[in-house]
C-alpha angles and dihedrals in degrees: 000000000000091000093049092048090047094057092046089056091045091058091050092048093050089052091051096044139327094233095067089044091054093047091052090048090055092051090046092052091049095046101039093251092302101131131147115241088217090066093058090046089052091053091051094046091054093049115107138139111269114246126228114245119204121207114261121229114268123211131206132181114232115200111218114216134176109219128204093016119189111223089339094307138090117014131139116289119232134175121231125197120190125202093025096157091105092058127092121220089254091055092048089052092051091050091049090050092050093049090048098202121137088256138008121195124215118202119211133171118260129200094220107024133052090247142000111218127190123192128211131184117203088272110029149356119272129198097239143356123194101198092045089051089053090048091050098052094039089054092046088052097045092049092050095245089124135019129220108295146088121306137170131220132198113228134164086257091059138270109317133185123235124193122202118198124210090252091055099259108148122204121184132196115232130201117277108266124273110203109212099188135257126303128221106269094213093053090048092049091050091051090051095043094236135119112270089234090070086070105028094052089065090067089225130114130241106242137181112229131170128195089167101327127042113244132168107238106214124187118208132185117271112267096027102080098088093049096063117105110168125197104252096214093050093046092046091055090047090054094044092054091051098038093243127152091210148309125274116203123193141177120201115240113209091163100051141060089258129083090218144347115231146193127193128201124187107162092153087072096041095267112121090181135348126213096211128013116188098184093050090047089059090050091049091051089054090048093053092045088058101039104026106028091155088073089070125233102278113085139185115199128190118205136168100042092126087056093048088246104105111193133188122219125182120205135177138185128209111207131185121186091342094309123114109237101172139018120197132180125184148165147138129284136198130210110234105175149300129272121198113212127190131199136166126259092222119162133201129198121204141156116280118260128207092253091055094067096080092048092049090055088059093059114115124234117216117235093241090056098050092097092056104035124068118215105286093229088057092049091053094044092053096049111145132205091254092057125087116195120211129186130217113220135185115236137025100255109074096211088058097041126116119210109240100173147319145227139202127234108206120202092192096071090094087066089066107072090177089076109003142035141204114302095026129115124213124233114208140170095012100184140173121192111260090235091062099040119114092032100093098259095115091051094046095048094043091054090055092057098088095056094037097050093041089055095045096042108028093169093061119098101190141012111225132194140166121219127191113254089231092056093083097162092054093050091049090051093051092049091050091050095055104272119136126221108230089207087234121116123216103218101191099069114137092237098037138283116348135204114238109224133175142190120209112229100188128058 
């Protein structure tokens, strides 16, 4: 009776689809035609066409903070996003663009530092931002996340200390200065659209200094600062050619409570003018320590007056035997509101390009996957002619996309009758970066596979994979995304027995 029932089910399976027929045939061969009808019925019951899943909108709160306020007013606005570890760089960039401030900071956990902070202008990521750092730690303090004390943050400019006082004053360490040499005064004046005498009459040089970001420090004669209106396109090209973030102009103030009044322009990064620039204030402090040591090493800078947003920035230099040993910039900040931004979690899949290989090597492997995933650099180095690599990216627009993972489509699977057959394509090394796991990206990308592969490989009938029986989460993901378990185990896997699974590509 078992044998009769078996052949009845075989005929039904063949009518429904040759793949189920073939799976049953394999089991039958392995078990001597002793096969439970219920198993075939179970396979058929589970069969369904995989559904497309679109990314749902994500929402994040952006805290809006005025940094380097002057008597509680003015300052430079910055956005601050907490718990940003679930965001890709492309999503951070989109949020920064939506907020529209000169910089938005994204706070992530860090295994070695108190915080990892990334900074984005409306157009690109930058290594460091002083006023966004002040905004970040002021907001952490005001929300009770941290208490007064000393903290450190990881930035692309290095690991930097930040001190928070009980009254909310935040003082940050900056990188020790890198002096990039003097610039031609006449070229600088032309880029700013001003007579060269406005600079030369100060008796001071124009010098490139970086304490995290490279700025040109430009002295101008007292009384001229507010009358300068550079052409953004000309100044942006000037900065691009000299690898500058921006230009920081200052006039010394012997008659006021300030050491200097300042203006900062960074049109290359989408910032026509900034009302308070912490990194450039550190660079200016180093400049004055070298060229005007008689002013002392404690400075008060005003910035933003031309924008009707006067800001106060404190800076100090610690020198030993003529060498700068520490640069600090500080000030107060004020919370001004919260903006909720939304963006889609759209994914794209495309073929790997040559320039993707370096980025793929930077993907992180989760500890629980180390037994099943070879080092990515080794996978790339051993690529064969029968293997097509494809990358999984976040976002629709490719220039803005962040690579989240990759997979391999192997044309040689049909040469392995123990788990594949003619007309099938193998899926291997399906991988999502450990930093983006648990956020739905694996599920979303996996559920796009049927349509994507069918479009790219119209002659292929099924997508086949093997998954280690110990890799329970991966098997569950594939089942959820429309794959079927053939109920046959491939016993010669390098890490133990593997489930043979498949995804029909044609209706």
